[in-house]
N, C-alpha and C positions, 0 to 999 in steps of 0.2 A: 319498202323495209329493205334492205342489203340482206341476202339470205345469208351471208358469211357472218352475220351476228347471231342467226338463232342458236347455232350448236352452244353459243356462250350462255345465253338467257333460258335456253331450252333446260339447262341442268342447273338451274340456277333457283334457291329461293329468297324470296323477297318479302318483306313485310312493310306495309303501307301503313303511316299512323295520320289520322284524321277524318273529318268527316265532313269535307267540303268539295265543290262539285269538281276540281281540279283531280283532288285524289282520287274521286271516286273512279272517274273519267281514267286516269293512269292505270290505277287497280284493273278496271275492266279492257282496255286496251292490252293490258301487258298478258291478259289470260286469253283473250282473243288470235292476237298476233303470235304467241311463244307458248312451250309448253313450260313456262317456268310456274313455279309454285308460290302462287300469290296469296299473302294473309293480310286483312285488314282489322287493325284495332284503332279505339277512337282516343283512350289516352295515354298516358305516359306510362303507370304502372301496368298496363296491360301489353305494352311495348315490350317494357322490361322482360316481362314474363314470357313471350313471347320469342324473347331473344336468348335469356338466361339457357343455358345447357342444351343449346340447338345451333348448327351450322347456319349462319344466316349470310348469304353474301352481298346483302345490300339493304339500307334502309331506307324509304322515301315518307317524308314527316311535312305535316303542315308546320308553320310557325305558332299560331294560336289553338292550343288544345284545350281540353276541357278541365284540367287538372295541373295546367302549366304551360310551359312555352317549348318550342322544337329545340330551343338553345338549351334549356335542362335538360330535354330529352337528349341532346348529344352529351352532355357533359356526365349526364349518368350512364349511358355506354360506355364512353370513352374509360369511366375507371375499370371495366372488365373488359373490354377488347380495343385495341388501339387501332386496328387494321379493318376492319368491316367497314366497306364506304357507306355514308350516310351522307343522303342529298336532301335539303332543307329550301321548301317552297313558299313563298307571299304573296299573297295578289295583294299587299300592303306593305309590301317593304319598303327597306331605305338604304342607305348606305352604313347606317348606323347597325341597323340589323344584320348585314351582310358583314360588317368590320366583326361582329361579335361571335357572328357563327363561325367565321373565320378559325378566331382566336380561340373558340369551344372546342375544334378538333374538325368542323365539317369538311365533306369532301368537296361537294359540291353547292350553290348557290342557286336555285329557279327561280327566275320572277316573274311570277304567273300572268298571264295577261289573258283578257277575253278577245275573241272565243278559245277554249282550249284547245279545240282540235286545231286550229292551226299552228300551235307549237308542240302537240302531240307526238309527232316522228322525233323532232328534236330531244326531248325528255328521254325519250326510248333511246335513242341512239346515245345521250348520255348516259344511261344508266347501263346500257353495255358496255359502254367506255370505263366508265368505273369499274365493274367487275372484273372486266380485262386486265384494269391497271393492277387492280388489288392481287388476282391471280398470279399476276408476273412478279408482283412484289415478295409474294409468300415464296414463289419459286425460287428466286433468287436470293432469298433469307435460309429454305433450303439447302440450296447449294452452297451458301454461304458456311451453314453449319457443318455441312457435309466437309467442306476444305478444312475447315478447324479443326476437325475431328483428326483430317490425314495430317495437319498441318501438326497438331500434339502429340503425332505418336512417336512414343520414345526408340523406338526400333529405328527410327532414319532421322537424318539432320536435315533441315528444309529450309533452303533461301525463295524468297518472292523477290524480282526483280523489276523495275520498270522495264519496259521496251528498249530501253537505249543501255540496259546493262548496270545501272544503279542499283544500288541494294533499297529494299522497300521494308523489309521484314524476316525475322529471324525466328527460328523455334527454338525452345529452350535445350535439346537436343544439341543444335548446332551452335549456343552460345556456349554449352558447357566445353566444346572442341578447343576453344580458343581461350587462353586467360587475359581477355580485355574487356573494355566496356562498350558493348556492341551499340550501346545509343550515340556512338561517338563516329562510328564508321557507316551509319546511315547514310544513304547517299552519293559514296563511295562506290566507284567502278568494282565490279565484281570479281575480275581476275588479278588486280591489285589489293584486296583483301587480305589481311594478316593470315588466314588461313591456308595462302597458296602463296604468300608474298615471298616466303624463303626459298621457295623451289621455282628458279624456271621453266621447268619441263610443264609442272602443274600449272603455273600461270598461262602459258601458253594452251594447255587443254581447254582450261576455262574462258579465254577468249574464243576458241575455236568452237566449243559448244554454244555459247550464247550468240555467235554471229548467226548458226544452223536453227535456233530457235527463231531467229528474226525472219528466218528466212521461211518459218512454218514447218520447221523439222526435228523429229526429237533425236536426241542427241546421247551417246555413251562415254563414260572413259574410267579407266582406274589411275587412281592416282597413290602416291605415299606422302605422308607427312608425319614430320617430328611429332611424338607425345612425350608426356613427363617421364614416363619408364621404360617403352620400346616405342618403335613407330607402327604406324596403322596405314592401312590398305581401305582405301574406299572408292567404292561403287558409286561413281555418278550419273545422275539421268537427268537430262534438260528437255522439259514440254512447254511450248508455247501456248498462251490460256487466249483465245479471241473472244470477242463478244458475237451478238447475234446476227452482226454484220459482217463478219470475219474479219474484223480489224484485229489487230494483235494487242491487247490490254496490260499482257503482263507474262514476265517468264516464271517459271517454278522450277527450280533445280533441288533434287534428291539427292540424299546422300546415304548410304548403308556401310556401317564396319566390315570388311569381309575378312579382316585379319585374321581369323581363328581357321576359316577356310581355306586363306592362303599359304600358312601354317603347317596346316596339314597335308596343302600338297606339297609344301616346301620338304617337311618330314618324311613325306613317302619319296621323294626324289632321293632325300639323302640317304634313307634304308638302304638302297642298293650297292652304297659304296660304305657300308656299317663295317661288313667285315671285312675288307681291304683295308681300311683304316684301322680297325682294330688290329688286325695281323701286322701291319707296319709300325704301329706304335707300342705295342705290350710289351713286355721286359723278358716275359719266356720266350722260347724260341721253337719252334714247331718243325722237326723235319720228318721226313718220311722217305721210306727206302724199301728195296724190293728184299728179297731173301738173300741175295749176294752183296748189300750191303750199297747198292746203288742208288744215288738219290732221284725218288721222283715227286717229290716238292719238298721246296726249301723256304721256308717262312722268309718273308720282305726283312722283317725287324732283325735277322741274323746277325746284323753288324753290331748292334747292342753288346751284345754277349763275345762275338769272336773277333767284331773290327773289318771280318770278310764282308763284302757285297754277296747276294746270291748266288751270281755268275761264280766267285773266286772260290764260293765253297763247291759249286759242282765241278771246279777245275781241280780242286785237292786231292780227288778221287773217292773211295769209299769213307763210307763214315768212322771206319776204325782209325783211317786217317786222321781224324778230327777230337774221336771221342776214346781211342785205344782199343788195342785189343783186348778179348775175356772181359769185357762190359758185364754181361750176364750170362744166364745158362739158360740154353736155349729150350732144353728139356724142360725146365722150371716155370718157364716162359710159355710155354706149352699145354703144361699143365692146369697152369694159374689164369692163363689169359692177358696178365697184365702183372708186373714188378715195378715197384715203387719206391722213390727214394733211394735209388742207385748214388752212391756218392763217389765221385771222379774228379780228376784234373784234367785242365786243357788250357793250352796256349792260347793267346789272340795272336792277332797280325804284327802287333807291337812286340810281342814277345813277353808279355805279361801273363802270369799263371793266374787262371780261376779254378774256384772251388764250384762244381755244379752237382746239384740233385736232376738225377734222371729217371724218366717215367717212361717205359717200355711197353708198348699195347700190339697187340694183334689187330688188324683193320684189315679190310679189303676197299679202298679206294682209289680206283681206277687200277692203276698196275702197282698203287704200293701194299706192303704187307705190314711193313712194321712202323709204327710212329713211335718218334722219342718226342718227350717233351722235357725240355732244357731249361732249369731254371739256374740264375747265378747267386750263389750261396757266398760268395767271399767276403763281404760285408759284414756278413752273419757269424762265419768263422773268426775274422778280427774280432768282431766282437766280443764272441767266445772268448779267445785268448786273452782279450784285452782285460775283460771282465776277471779273469781266471789271476792275470796280472795285478788286478787290483783287489783282490783277497790279498796276492801275497804283499801287495803296500801297504793293506790295512793292519797285517799282522806286524810289518815294520813299525808302523806307527805306533804299535802299543805298547814299544818297548823304546820310543821317543822320549826323553826328559824335557827337551825345549823346543822352543819353538823354531832355532836356527838348525836343529836336527830333522825336524819335519820339512823345512825349506829345502833342505839338501833332498830328500828321499822323492821330494814331488820331480824338483829336476831330474834326478837319476831316474825315474820311471818313465817318464815323459813320453821319450823313444819308444820304448816298449809297449806303453797302453795306447799312444797315439799314432805312433808313426811319424813324430815330428822329432827333431834333433833341437829345435832353438826354442828354449823356455826358461823362465826366472821368475821366482818370487819375491815380491814384495812386503814388508811386513811395516806396521803402523807404529809409529813411537807417537803416544798418545801426550807425552810430555812436550816435546817440539812440535807437534801436530806436524808429521813428515811420514813418507811411505820409504822407508830404506830397503834399498836391494840388497836383501839376505845371501839368497842363492842365485846363480844362473848359470847355464851350460857354456859351454867354449863356442858352440856353433851360433848361440844367442849373441854374443859377445863380437865374433866374426861378422855377422851379420848387421846387427842394429848398431855396434860399437858399445863403448861404456856407458851404463847404466848410470843416470845421474839421482839424487835424492830428489824426492818429487814431494813439492808442497799440497798439504791436501786442500787444495780450496777449490776441485773440480774445473781446471783451468786445462789442462791434458786430459788423454785419453785412460792414462791410468787413475789419476786423480778423479776422473767423474766418474768411473764404473764405481772406487770405493764409496765416494760420496753420496751418488744414486742409488748404490746398491744394485745395479744393472749389468749383467753380461753383455760384452760388446763382441763381436763377430764381424770380422771385415773380408770379404773377397780379396779387395783389395787397398791395405791399409792406405794407400797413398790418395784414396777419393776421400779420407775423413777429414773432417773440417779442424778436430783439434788435435792433429798429427804435428808434435813440437818438433819432430827429426826428419826433416825431408828427406835427408840424405841416406836413409836405412836402408837396407837391402831385404827387409821384408817383404813380401807382398801381400800374403794371408797373415791373419793377425786375429788374435781373441783376448782380450782380456775381463776374467772371472772375479768378483769379488770372494773374498774368504771370509765372509761376514765382517764382524769388527776387525779382523785381525790382519788384513792385507788385500794382496792383489795379487791372482796367477797370471803370468803373461806367457802365449806361447805362439811360434808363429812359423812359417814356412817361405822360402825363396819362391815359391809356386804362388800361382793366382788360383784361388777358389778351393781350396783344399779342404774347408770344413763342410761336408756335408752332413745330413741328419745326423748319422752313427758318430760321425768325428767328435760333432756337436755334444752328443749326449753322451759320450766317452768323456770329454772333456769337465762336463757339468759333474758327473758322477767323479773324477779323481779330484776335482776341487770340493766338493762335497765332502769326500773322503778328508782331506786334508783340512777342510774347517773342523770338523769334528774331532780330528785329533788337536789342534790346535786348542779348540774348547777344552779337550779333557785336560790338557796341559794346564792351560790357566787356572781349570777348576783345583788341578792338585797343588796348582804353585800357589792359590788363594788359601788351599786347606793346610799347606806347608807352612804358609806365613801366619794364620790361625794358631798353628799349634805353638810354631814359635812365640806368640805374642803371649798363649797360655801359660808356656814354660816360663817367659820372662816373668808375667806376671806372677807366678810362681814361686819365682825365685825372687819378686819384690816383695810376695806376701811373706816371705821366710825372712827374708832381711829385715821386713818392719815386725814381724815377731821377735826376734832376734833381737831388734834395737829397741823394742818396747819392754821386752824384759828387762834387758839392761839400764833401761832407765827406770822403770818399775824399783830394779835393785839400788838403783842412785837416789832416788826418792827416799825410798824408805832408810838408807842410807842418811841423807841429808838430814830427816828426822831426828834422828839420833847423834847427830853432831853438836858439839859442842863451842868449837872455836873453827876460825878463819883456817887456820891450817889442816884442821881435821878435814873440813869438806873439801879443799884442794885436793890433799891425798887420796879422799875416798874415792871420788872422781875419777881422777887418774889408773888407779888401782881396777876401779870397776869395768872402766870402757877396755883396757887391756888385759882382761880376765881371761877371755874366750882367743880366739885365734882371728876376732874378726878385725881388729887395729893392733899396729905392730907396737907403736908409741905414742904417749899423749902427754904434756904436759901444760902447767898453769902458769901464766906469769904475772908480774902488775906491773905497772908503768912507773919508770923511774923518772920524774919529771928534771933531776938535775941532770941526768945523762941523756936526758931526751930517747931513752930505749925501753924496752921492754925485760925485765928480771926475772929468770926463773925463779917459782916458788916453791912447787910440786911437782913431780915427775913418776912414772910407772911404764915398765916395757923394757923392750930393748932398744937402745940406743947407740950403743956402739960409740959412746964419746960424743955424737953429735952436737949435743949442748955446750961441752966445752970448747966444741972447735968454731961456735958459730957467735957473732953479736947480734942482736936485733932491734937495729935501727927503727926510729916509728916512721918512716916514710911511706905516702900512698902508691907507690912504684918502685920495680926492680930491686926488691928487699925481700928478707924471708918474711911469708905469709903472715906470722905473728906479728909484725912490723907493720903489715900493710893492715891487716884487722884494726891494729890499735889507733892509727892513723886515721882510718876513711869510719870507723864505727861500724863495719858492716862485715858479714862473713863473707870470708876470702877462700877460693878456692882454685886448686892449680890440680888440673884432672890426671895431668900427665909430666911428672916433672923431666924427665927425659927431652921434652921437647922442649926448643928455643935454649939448649942446654948452655950456649954461650952468652946469654943475657945478662944472668945473674951469676956468681961463686958459689951459692949455697947449693944451688942445684944439683953441682957436681959430688959435693959433699952429702948430701940428700940420696943421689944415687948409689953412691959407694956404699952405702950403708942399705940396699934397697928400700929405700922410701920412694915409691912410686907415684903416691898422692897423697897430697896435703887438705887439708881444713883446717881452718882459723874461725875460731868464733868469738866475737867480743863479750864480755860478760856485761851486762847494761840491765840497770834496773832504777826506774823512777829518775832516767835520765842521768843517773851518777855510773858510771864504768869503776869496774872492781877488777880489773884485768884483762887475759885473753887465754881459752881454752884452745890448744891447736893438737891436732890428732893426725897420725900418718898412718898408710897402709901400704902394703908390700905388692899391690895391684893395682894399674890406672884404671881409672873412673870407678875406684871404689866408693866415692861417693856420689850418688844417686839425686835425683832430688827429693826422692822420699826422705833418705838418711840426713842431706843438708836441711830438711824441714824440721827434722826431729832432734837433731843436735843444735839448731838455731834456737827452738823451743827449750831446750835442755841447757842453752848458755844463759837466759833470762831465769829459767830455774834455780840456778846455780848461783848466780848474782842477789835473788830474791834471798835466797840461803844465806848467803855472807852478810847482807845487809840486815838479814833478823840476828844472825850471830852476833855483829856487831852492836844494834840496839840492845840485845841481851848484856853484852859488856859494859854496856855505857850505865845501865841500870846497877850493874854490881861495883863500878869503878866508884872511889869518891872525889877525884879530882875532876875539875872539868874547865874548860876554859871558856868566860863571856864576851863575846864577841859583838860589837856594837857596827851595825852597817847605815851609810844613808844612800838611799836607792831614789834613782829616777824612772818611777813604776808607774806609768801612766794605764798599765794593764791591769794593775793589782786592783781588787775590788774596792778594798776599801779607798785606795786613791780616787777612785770614781766616783764614790759617796761621797767623799770630802769636798772635791772638785764641784760637784755636783749641788750640794747643799751648802757651798761656803762655809763649812766648819771646820773644825778639830776631832778626828777619830781617833780613841785609844782602845786597843786591844790589851788586856791582859789577863789572859788564859783560858776563857773560858768558852770552849767548844766541844761539840758533842757530834758524834757520827751515828746517824740514824738510818733505817731503812729508804725516807725519802728525803735525805741530804745532809748535807752540814748545819749544825744550827750552831753560830758565832753569836756570843755577846759582847757589845761594844759600846764602849761609853762616850756620848756625846758632848762637845763642849764647844760654847760661843755660839751657839746655835739652839732655836727651839725643838723640843724634841718629834712636834708635829712635821715642823716643815722637813725635817731629817727623814722621817716616816713617807712624806710625800715625794721627797725627791727618790728615796730608795724604790718605792713602788713606780717610778718610771724607766728605770736601769735594769736592762734584760738580763744581766749575769745575776741580778738577786730575785730568787724565784718567790720569797714573800717576806715580810716585815712586821715585826710586833715589838708596839711598845712596851716598855717595863714598868719605867718609873720615869718623870721627870717634869721639867716643864718649860718655862720661855727661856730658861738661862742654861740649858742641858737637861742629860736623865742616861737611862740606859734602856737601849733598844739590844732585839734578838732577831737575827739576819736568819732565812735559810736558804742555803744556796746548794745547786745542784754540782757545780762544778767541784773539785777538790780545794780545799783551803792552804793557804799556806803552810799553816802551823802541823796539820795533819801530815802533810808532804814532807815535812823536814823531821817529823816522829820517825817516818818509816826510814830516815838515814841514822838514827838516834840524837838527832838532836832535838833540843825543846826551844820552841819560840815565844820568849819571855815576855815581851813587850812589842806593839806595833803603834806608832804613833804618827797619823798622818794628816796633814794638812795641804790646802790647797797648793802651798808651794814647795813643801819637801815630804818624805816619808824617812822615817829611822827604825830601823829594829834592834832588837837586842837576842839575839841568840846564845843558848848555851848548849857548848857540843863538849860531850863528854870527853875524857882522856882517851880512853878507846879509838874514838873517830877522830881522822883527821881533817884538820879546821879548814885544810885547802879544798878538801871535796866540799864541804858546806857552801864556801865561798866560790866556786866553780858552779854548784848547784844555782845558788841564788842570782850568780851572774848568766847563767843559761838560761834562766827563767824570765827576768826581768831587764836583762840589758846592760845599763851602766850602774855600777854596782863601785862604793868605798868604803873600805874599812877604816874606820875612825878609832874603835880601840880592841884590844885584844887584853884580858887579864886570867891569868889562871888563878882559880881557887878550889878549896876544899867544900863539898854540898854536905849538907846535913847527914847524919846514918841513917835519920827516920825517913828515907827515901823508901825502903822496903817496907815501912810501916803505912803509907799512904799506899804502894801498890797492893798491899793486904786488904786495906780497906775499899778501895775502888775494887778490887775482885768481886767483892761479896754483894754491893750496889748494882742493881737491876739498872738498865736506860731510863726506863721510866723514872725509878725514884732519884736515879740523877738529873735527868731534866727539872723534877721539880724542885731538889734541892739547888740547884742552879740559879732557877728562876726565882726562886724565893731570897737568894745571897744577892743577887743584882737588883731584885725589886727594894734591898733595904728591909727585909723583914727581920734578919737578926743583930739592926743596928737599935742603938740607945740613944734618942726615942726611934722606934721605927718607922720607915720612910712607908712602908704599905703593911695592912694587916693580911692575914689569911684569907679571908674573903677575896680580898682585892687579887692576890698571888692565883688563887683557886680559879676565878673570875677569869683570868689573864690565858689561864691553862685550861680552861674550858672541862674543870670539872668541879665535883661537889667540894665545898669548906671540909666535912666528913672526909673525902679521900686525900687532901690536900694534909691533915693533920697525922692521918695516917699514915702516908708517906715519909713524912718529916720524922715523925717518933720511930718508923722502922730503922732509917739512917741514922738517926741519933743513938739507936741501941746497939746496930754495929758498929758504931763509933766508939763509944763507951765500953764495949766487949774486948777491942781490940785493944784499947788503951789498957784495960785492967790485964787481960790476959799475957799482952807483951811487957806492964810495967812500962810502961812509958810515960815519963810525965807529960799532964797535959799541957803545962806553959810551953813547954818545947814545942812538941806540935803544935801549939796555936801561934807562938811566936813566927815560924816556919811559914804558917800560913800568911 
């Protein structure tokens, strides 16, 4: 046996399983020839116990075991150990056993033959080879684990390449460096990958490193790549990986982010320049001189304040030439060591004056003894002065009463506050949705031209600033997108909204004048103006509210006076007995105070087609005598217009349109400056016109017109009542007969629906639930008429009183006024109404005190086509007052019972209906019916006895 195998076997632990001759020989040979630890077991279970928990380097097993087969043993061991070499031998072997063994995970298969000694060396050699192969595999896996640990180190990015430089593998750290799908670039050449593709220098470095690795050399490079938030500096190292033969198998590239280290080094380099940069760029200037004032150090930033270079400052001479003589007391400085906040003025190279705050300190720096620290406070002083001016401006705003005054104050103070002379203020007109230029300086007009009215649509700079409520500042307005005036001479410009009031526009012919201080002051000026505009608007609203309140108080006072007058008139109308008394009372009450100057009442004279004065009061200076009052709808005296149109006619100002009508001149000459004429209408009948005159224009506001309009209706109602009263007292009357084409008349509708004749002969009663009308039916059955009445909307209810197939009496309940009650309101009595499907005839008694033409006109207005077929004058019975006195004592219920009994035929001989029948139709008991009848009879007989009126006379009239 080759001695080179001994070191492997000498350190190995081998388990031999089986009790055959060849396993025994192999075990003994291993003990004799090597220092291996050899264990021999007979069964699968013993082999399992020998292997579990120990480091076995090789297992040699016979196929046929006492409790199993060698393949069973292989399968059992492989469940716990996948790497230990297992060799299976069999003297009765076959290809099937060999195949199953390989499938179970056998390492080597031994075909046993006799004598064993002849192949013993081959077996031991194969054992050594199996152990050596297993150890090499284990070593490779360990190295792989070590490589994986290094590969997945989060501190470094790692790329694994093929020898040709193509990418094989990338760790997670490297993946996070590029926002790509790494799997898509596996196999690409390393120096073309996205990590380096954007940098040509980095790509060249990558190529160089890979070439060095191919030659077996290690390489290093530092590259910069773009990051998400900043650049990253990566230090790369490349090393070749070879196999045991020295052949290159792969290339490993490691990358470490050294950005922090590079930044630190960079900061260290920058720190060397820190003081120089600071001194060059800070706004404060440091100067160091000797005791004589000669400069020993001049700060490089001296030009910020003085406009000179450091060399030019040296050439000026001593510091007194720059800051002036007697800047400070030398003894005071010696005592305190430092003097602070010394204010002085200095002139720069361009001749501009600056206000400085200077601190002086004793030092010992090289040859310098006095250090001067100079701070430019020119802007601060300007701001303080501007704020003082703003205070004065704010005080001026307190006394401004209009938006226009405030706008002018803003323009006047802009120069002193901002140092800019081109300014304007636009005020918003909400009614027109426009910004109007309310005030502007002459410099603004010279530089910008005339300021137009601006539509508030956000299209130009002024409108945009206002609509968006956004201040706009421009270093050069010619760069603005919404500039509508490219010819403007302004360069710097600002638009600052004034809340809901408008826009403050300020500018300069120089570029870039709006520094932070100027912007702040402009905003303050605009805010002050806005507050003042708010105050004026608020006070204006308060004044308007005061005016409205005063107006309401005046209206209330007027209404109270008018109502008091109306109450007096109403009370007087209740006491008035005649039309003449009513007319005079109204005119006198309306002119009793100083409210109205003159009032008169006129009636319509149809013969002259004019209004004729009947009563008047107040001072007219002969006005009625100077005028005629024709009834026309236009261009005549208001009384004639009101009579023609039937509507209230108002002339608020007589002096207006003076030449359109002659009556205006006559009225104006008598100080009649406003006129109101009210038609007197009640129940569609006109009783004349009331006309009132006042000494002031607009004396008749809406409240007065409404109240006087209602008064006109009250007066007409009073006149109607007086005429009805006169009608009751007069003995003469006119009986008028009419033929009417009245399809809207309720009885006409019923006659047409039932195809019968309906006769009304005076039975009507007004109750809380409507008008109850008794009518006689002819030429039809009562039941048919009742059914037809039930179908008519104008009839609320119908009740059969008596009758049969040829006629009878029914009672109708109507929610709408009935013609008889309407005529009664005007003093006339509807005696009969005979209605058939073909014609309607009415008989109306008109008292002598009532104009028959009024009644005819009323019927015509109500029903349209009317023909007066007969008119007779007659004397009515003197017992009319008797009936009125009896009816005054009868209750509504008693009258309803009496009328129902009468029209039912209860009082006829023979009786057409019994008391029980009438009681049943009324929904009451017979006892209640007889009680009502006896009560009415008692009142009737008492009236007859007390007044000594013959019964026959009264009955005959009935």
